[in-house]
VEXFIDREN-681855 format. One record per residue (C-alpha): residue number from 1; chain; x negated, y negated, z. Coordinates in steps of 0.5 Angstrom, whole numbers, plus 500, padded with zeros to 3 digits. Example, Ala and Ser with C-alpha at 12.3 -4.5 7.8 and 13.67 -1.06 7.14 Angstrom:
// residues 2
{1,'A',{475,509,516}}
{2,'A',{473,502,514}}
***
This chain:
// residues 283
{1,'A',{096,826,326}}
{2,'A',{099,829,319}}
{3,'A',{094,828,313}}
{4,'A',{097,826,307}}
{5,'A',{095,833,304}}
{6,'A',{099,836,310}}
{7,'A',{105,832,308}}
{8,'A',{106,833,301}}
{9,'A',{105,840,302}}
{10,'A',{110,840,307}}
{11,'A',{115,836,303}}
{12,'A',{114,841,297}}
{13,'A',{115,847,301}}
{14,'A',{122,843,303}}
{15,'A',{124,842,296}}
{16,'A',{122,849,295}}
{17,'A',{127,851,300}}
{18,'A',{132,846,298}}
{19,'A',{132,849,291}}
{20,'A',{132,856,293}}
{21,'A',{138,854,297}}
{22,'A',{142,850,292}}
{23,'A',{140,856,287}}
{24,'A',{143,861,292}}
{25,'A',{150,856,293}}
{26,'A',{150,856,285}}
{27,'A',{150,864,285}}
{28,'A',{155,864,291}}
{29,'A',{160,859,288}}
{30,'A',{160,863,281}}
{31,'A',{161,870,285}}
{32,'A',{167,867,289}}
{33,'A',{171,866,283}}
{34,'A',{177,871,282}}
{35,'A',{183,871,278}}
{36,'A',{189,868,283}}
{37,'A',{195,871,279}}
{38,'A',{194,877,275}}
{39,'A',{200,878,270}}
{40,'A',{202,884,266}}
{41,'A',{204,885,259}}
{42,'A',{210,889,259}}
{43,'A',{209,893,253}}
{44,'A',{205,897,257}}
{45,'A',{211,900,261}}
{46,'A',{216,900,255}}
{47,'A',{219,907,256}}
{48,'A',{220,905,263}}
{49,'A',{223,899,262}}
{50,'A',{228,902,257}}
{51,'A',{230,907,262}}
{52,'A',{231,902,268}}
{53,'A',{229,895,267}}
{54,'A',{231,892,273}}
{55,'A',{227,897,277}}
{56,'A',{221,897,273}}
{57,'A',{220,890,274}}
{58,'A',{221,891,282}}
{59,'A',{216,896,282}}
{60,'A',{211,892,278}}
{61,'A',{212,886,283}}
{62,'A',{211,891,289}}
{63,'A',{204,893,286}}
{64,'A',{202,886,287}}
{65,'A',{203,883,280}}
{66,'A',{206,876,280}}
{67,'A',{208,875,273}}
{68,'A',{209,878,266}}
{69,'A',{209,877,259}}
{70,'A',{215,880,255}}
{71,'A',{215,884,248}}
{72,'A',{222,886,248}}
{73,'A',{228,884,252}}
{74,'A',{231,891,252}}
{75,'A',{238,888,250}}
{76,'A',{239,883,256}}
{77,'A',{241,876,255}}
{78,'A',{236,871,257}}
{79,'A',{240,869,263}}
{80,'A',{240,877,265}}
{81,'A',{232,877,264}}
{82,'A',{232,871,268}}
{83,'A',{236,874,274}}
{84,'A',{232,880,274}}
{85,'A',{225,876,274}}
{86,'A',{228,872,280}}
{87,'A',{230,878,284}}
{88,'A',{223,882,283}}
{89,'A',{220,875,285}}
{90,'A',{216,875,278}}
{91,'A',{215,869,273}}
{92,'A',{214,870,266}}
{93,'A',{210,865,263}}
{94,'A',{210,868,256}}
{95,'A',{213,873,251}}
{96,'A',{211,876,244}}
{97,'A',{215,875,238}}
{98,'A',{215,877,231}}
{99,'A',{213,873,225}}
{100,'A',{220,873,222}}
{101,'A',{222,871,229}}
{102,'A',{217,865,229}}
{103,'A',{219,863,221}}
{104,'A',{226,864,221}}
{105,'A',{229,864,228}}
{106,'A',{225,860,232}}
{107,'A',{231,856,235}}
{108,'A',{233,862,238}}
{109,'A',{227,863,241}}
{110,'A',{226,856,244}}
{111,'A',{232,856,247}}
{112,'A',{231,863,250}}
{113,'A',{224,861,253}}
{114,'A',{228,855,257}}
{115,'A',{233,860,260}}
{116,'A',{228,865,262}}
{117,'A',{222,860,264}}
{118,'A',{217,862,258}}
{119,'A',{211,857,257}}
{120,'A',{208,860,251}}
{121,'A',{211,863,245}}
{122,'A',{206,868,242}}
{123,'A',{206,871,235}}
{124,'A',{204,878,238}}
{125,'A',{203,882,232}}
{126,'A',{202,882,224}}
{127,'A',{205,888,220}}
{128,'A',{201,891,215}}
{129,'A',{205,887,209}}
{130,'A',{204,881,212}}
{131,'A',{197,881,212}}
{132,'A',{195,884,205}}
{133,'A',{190,878,203}}
{134,'A',{187,871,205}}
{135,'A',{193,868,202}}
{136,'A',{197,871,207}}
{137,'A',{193,868,213}}
{138,'A',{193,861,209}}
{139,'A',{200,861,209}}
{140,'A',{201,864,216}}
{141,'A',{196,858,218}}
{142,'A',{201,853,215}}
{143,'A',{207,857,219}}
{144,'A',{204,857,225}}
{145,'A',{202,849,225}}
{146,'A',{209,848,223}}
{147,'A',{212,852,229}}
{148,'A',{207,849,234}}
{149,'A',{210,842,232}}
{150,'A',{217,845,234}}
{151,'A',{214,848,240}}
{152,'A',{211,842,242}}
{153,'A',{217,838,241}}
{154,'A',{221,843,246}}
{155,'A',{215,842,251}}
{156,'A',{213,849,250}}
{157,'A',{206,852,247}}
{158,'A',{205,857,241}}
{159,'A',{200,862,241}}
{160,'A',{197,867,237}}
{161,'A',{195,874,239}}
{162,'A',{189,878,236}}
{163,'A',{188,886,234}}
{164,'A',{182,888,231}}
{165,'A',{184,887,223}}
{166,'A',{183,880,224}}
{167,'A',{176,880,224}}
{168,'A',{175,885,218}}
{169,'A',{171,880,213}}
{170,'A',{176,879,207}}
{171,'A',{173,876,200}}
{172,'A',{167,873,205}}
{173,'A',{171,870,210}}
{174,'A',{174,873,217}}
{175,'A',{181,872,218}}
{176,'A',{181,870,225}}
{177,'A',{176,865,224}}
{178,'A',{180,862,218}}
{179,'A',{186,862,223}}
{180,'A',{182,858,228}}
{181,'A',{179,853,223}}
{182,'A',{186,852,219}}
{183,'A',{191,851,225}}
{184,'A',{191,845,230}}
{185,'A',{188,846,236}}
{186,'A',{193,843,240}}
{187,'A',{199,846,237}}
{188,'A',{196,853,236}}
{189,'A',{193,856,242}}
{190,'A',{190,863,242}}
{191,'A',{191,869,247}}
{192,'A',{185,873,246}}
{193,'A',{185,881,247}}
{194,'A',{179,882,250}}
{195,'A',{179,890,248}}
{196,'A',{181,889,240}}
{197,'A',{175,883,240}}
{198,'A',{170,888,243}}
{199,'A',{172,894,239}}
{200,'A',{171,889,232}}
{201,'A',{164,888,235}}
{202,'A',{165,881,236}}
{203,'A',{162,877,242}}
{204,'A',{168,873,246}}
{205,'A',{163,868,248}}
{206,'A',{161,866,241}}
{207,'A',{168,864,240}}
{208,'A',{169,860,247}}
{209,'A',{162,856,245}}
{210,'A',{165,854,238}}
{211,'A',{172,853,240}}
{212,'A',{172,851,247}}
{213,'A',{179,850,251}}
{214,'A',{183,854,245}}
{215,'A',{184,861,249}}
{216,'A',{189,860,254}}
{217,'A',{191,867,255}}
{218,'A',{187,873,256}}
{219,'A',{189,880,255}}
{220,'A',{185,885,259}}
{221,'A',{184,892,258}}
{222,'A',{178,897,258}}
{223,'A',{175,901,253}}
{224,'A',{173,908,254}}
{225,'A',{166,911,253}}
{226,'A',{168,916,248}}
{227,'A',{167,916,240}}
{228,'A',{174,914,239}}
{229,'A',{173,908,244}}
{230,'A',{180,908,246}}
{231,'A',{184,905,251}}
{232,'A',{183,906,259}}
{233,'A',{184,902,265}}
{234,'A',{181,896,267}}
{235,'A',{174,898,271}}
{236,'A',{174,905,268}}
{237,'A',{171,903,261}}
{238,'A',{165,900,258}}
{239,'A',{167,892,257}}
{240,'A',{163,888,262}}
{241,'A',{169,883,264}}
{242,'A',{165,880,269}}
{243,'A',{160,877,264}}
{244,'A',{166,875,259}}
{245,'A',{170,872,265}}
{246,'A',{165,868,267}}
{247,'A',{166,864,261}}
{248,'A',{173,863,262}}
{249,'A',{173,856,264}}
{250,'A',{170,854,257}}
{251,'A',{175,859,254}}
{252,'A',{180,855,257}}
{253,'A',{184,861,260}}
{254,'A',{190,860,264}}
{255,'A',{193,866,264}}
{256,'A',{191,873,265}}
{257,'A',{195,879,263}}
{258,'A',{193,887,264}}
{259,'A',{195,891,258}}
{260,'A',{194,898,256}}
{261,'A',{197,900,249}}
{262,'A',{197,908,251}}
{263,'A',{197,911,258}}
{264,'A',{195,918,258}}
{265,'A',{197,919,266}}
{266,'A',{202,916,270}}
{267,'A',{204,909,268}}
{268,'A',{205,906,275}}
{269,'A',{198,909,277}}
{270,'A',{195,906,271}}
{271,'A',{197,899,272}}
{272,'A',{195,899,279}}
{273,'A',{188,902,278}}
{274,'A',{187,896,273}}
{275,'A',{190,891,278}}
{276,'A',{186,893,284}}
{277,'A',{180,893,280}}
{278,'A',{182,885,277}}
{279,'A',{184,883,284}}
{280,'A',{177,885,287}}
{281,'A',{173,882,281}}
{282,'A',{168,876,282}}
{283,'A',{165,872,277}}
***
């Protein structure tokens, strides 16, 4: 006959085993997450695209990439770009634009996006003369809110891509934080460049906690271990992508793009190295 003490001990043991099982399942579920569709920012292959646009897209697709982000159309019309994408079996959910285009030629960008199939129009870079002061960033926030509303009416999404200079404190304020506070969270999403935010000595997860769901696009490139902290292929550097990507649901990310601003070796081998690393990454 089982005593009360034996019953309780057995039950507690079962609960303990159940706890271990659930913990194991939780760890397993976490480690099984991966990036289903890996993209490439085509600025990485700007020289190759300038030489042979269509062939470069086909080579990108052959590596395994399924989507690309543009920074230039290389004198192709939107219809020609769409045809080249279709022939390569690629989609292009986003493109980078200049501030001048967003401020003064947004209508053209919206119409082009509809033809090509973009969902996001991204301000990719601020020229030095466009970011001299906090007042420039305050004016930029107004421009982004206005353009974001126009994009929403066209069923598109405006976004902002960072470098490291947005994290340099100016008159006691961080411009990137100012942009996050001063732009509408629905009208202006963020494309967070994980290299540049890391180089600026910031923790991406802190932003995910403070502004959940705001970061719908990621740029993924690694940082080498030299004093220069230069670009390198994903998996060959020092950035802990597993740690960062584990918070991607809180961040709200929907698209992941490999990008490497400068490549020292063979470009297609470089983007394959990054692709192969991300393909096997679990978080």
